[in-house]
C-alpha positions as CSV (number, residue, x, y, z in Angstrom):
1,X,15.5,-68.3,-61.3
2,X,14.2,-66.3,-58.4
3,X,13.6,-62.6,-58.5
4,X,13.6,-61.4,-54.9
5,X,15.1,-59.0,-52.5
6,X,18.0,-60.5,-50.5
7,X,15.9,-60.5,-47.3
8,X,13.4,-63.0,-48.8
9,X,15.6,-65.9,-48.0
10,X,16.1,-67.3,-51.5
11,X,19.4,-68.8,-52.5
12,X,21.9,-66.4,-53.9
13,X,24.2,-66.9,-56.9
14,X,27.0,-64.8,-58.2
15,X,26.0,-63.5,-61.6
16,X,28.3,-61.4,-63.7
17,X,27.1,-57.9,-64.3
18,X,26.5,-57.9,-68.0
19,X,23.8,-55.3,-68.1
20,X,26.0,-52.7,-66.4
21,X,28.4,-52.9,-69.3
22,X,25.6,-52.5,-71.8
23,X,24.1,-49.6,-69.9
24,X,27.6,-47.9,-69.8
25,X,28.0,-48.3,-73.5
26,X,24.6,-46.9,-74.2
27,X,25.3,-43.9,-72.1
28,X,28.6,-43.4,-73.8
29,X,26.9,-43.4,-77.2
30,X,24.3,-40.9,-76.1
31,X,27.0,-38.6,-74.6
32,X,29.1,-38.9,-77.7
33,X,26.2,-38.1,-79.9
34,X,25.3,-35.0,-77.8
35,X,28.9,-33.8,-78.0
36,X,29.1,-34.4,-81.8
37,X,25.7,-32.7,-82.3
38,X,27.1,-29.5,-80.7
39,X,29.6,-29.2,-83.5
40,X,27.6,-31.0,-86.2
41,X,23.9,-30.2,-85.8
42,X,22.5,-33.0,-88.0
43,X,23.8,-35.4,-85.4
44,X,20.7,-34.5,-83.4
45,X,18.8,-36.7,-85.9
46,X,21.1,-39.6,-85.1
47,X,20.7,-39.0,-81.4
48,X,16.9,-38.9,-81.7
49,X,16.9,-42.0,-83.9
50,X,19.1,-43.9,-81.3
51,X,16.8,-42.9,-78.5
52,X,13.7,-44.0,-80.5
53,X,15.5,-47.3,-81.2
54,X,16.2,-47.8,-77.4
55,X,12.6,-47.1,-76.6
56,X,11.1,-49.4,-79.3
57,X,13.4,-52.3,-78.6
58,X,13.2,-52.1,-74.8
59,X,11.2,-55.3,-74.3
60,X,13.3,-57.3,-76.8
61,X,16.5,-56.3,-75.1
62,X,15.1,-57.1,-71.7
63,X,13.9,-60.5,-72.8
64,X,17.2,-61.3,-74.3
65,X,19.1,-60.5,-71.1
66,X,16.7,-62.4,-68.9
67,X,16.6,-65.4,-71.2
68,X,20.4,-65.4,-71.2
69,X,20.4,-65.5,-67.4
70,X,17.8,-68.3,-67.4
71,X,19.9,-70.3,-69.8
72,X,23.0,-69.8,-67.7
73,X,21.1,-71.0,-64.6
74,X,20.0,-74.1,-66.5
75,X,23.5,-74.9,-67.7
76,X,24.9,-74.5,-64.3
77,X,22.1,-76.6,-62.7
78,X,21.0,-73.9,-60.3
79,X,17.3,-73.7,-59.4
80,X,17.3,-70.2,-57.8
81,X,19.3,-67.1,-58.0
82,X,19.1,-63.4,-57.1
83,X,19.8,-61.3,-60.1
84,X,20.8,-58.0,-58.5
85,X,21.7,-56.3,-61.7
86,X,18.2,-56.6,-63.1
87,X,15.4,-54.3,-62.1
88,X,12.6,-55.9,-60.1
89,X,9.8,-54.4,-62.2
90,X,11.4,-55.6,-65.5
91,X,11.8,-59.1,-64.3
92,X,8.3,-59.2,-62.8
93,X,6.8,-58.0,-66.1
94,X,8.9,-60.6,-67.9
95,X,7.6,-63.3,-65.7
96,X,4.0,-62.1,-66.1
97,X,4.3,-62.0,-69.9
98,X,5.7,-65.5,-70.0
99,X,3.0,-67.2,-67.9
100,X,3.9,-66.8,-64.3
101,X,0.9,-66.9,-62.0
102,X,0.7,-63.6,-60.3
103,X,-1.1,-62.3,-57.3
104,X,-4.0,-59.9,-58.1
105,X,-2.4,-57.3,-55.8
106,X,0.3,-54.9,-57.0
107,X,3.1,-55.4,-54.5
108,X,2.3,-58.8,-53.0
109,X,5.3,-60.4,-51.3
110,X,4.2,-63.7,-52.8
111,X,5.4,-62.5,-56.2
112,X,9.0,-62.1,-55.0
113,X,9.9,-65.6,-56.0
114,X,8.2,-65.9,-59.3
115,X,9.8,-68.6,-61.3
């Protein structure tokens, strides 16, 4: 799997946009809880609990999505892919947490193709 901007020259693969659906559902739940809380004030507690849940499980959810994409690349036999639906910083921190050798500089172009 390669995390790089399209100009980097890495091979591209069509990847279904799974995270966009998840983000859309998350936003719908938050909007629904805000609307419900206008008419039923204790729903603010549910909204606050849901936001705390999202913040606390951020890394686990990120790891699950990226590992799913990696497994899909392994199954299809691809060595490189551009995952346009994932944020660069999230994938870079995932790679760093899982043992990728990183440049000591913050925005080094050598880190564009991490794995």
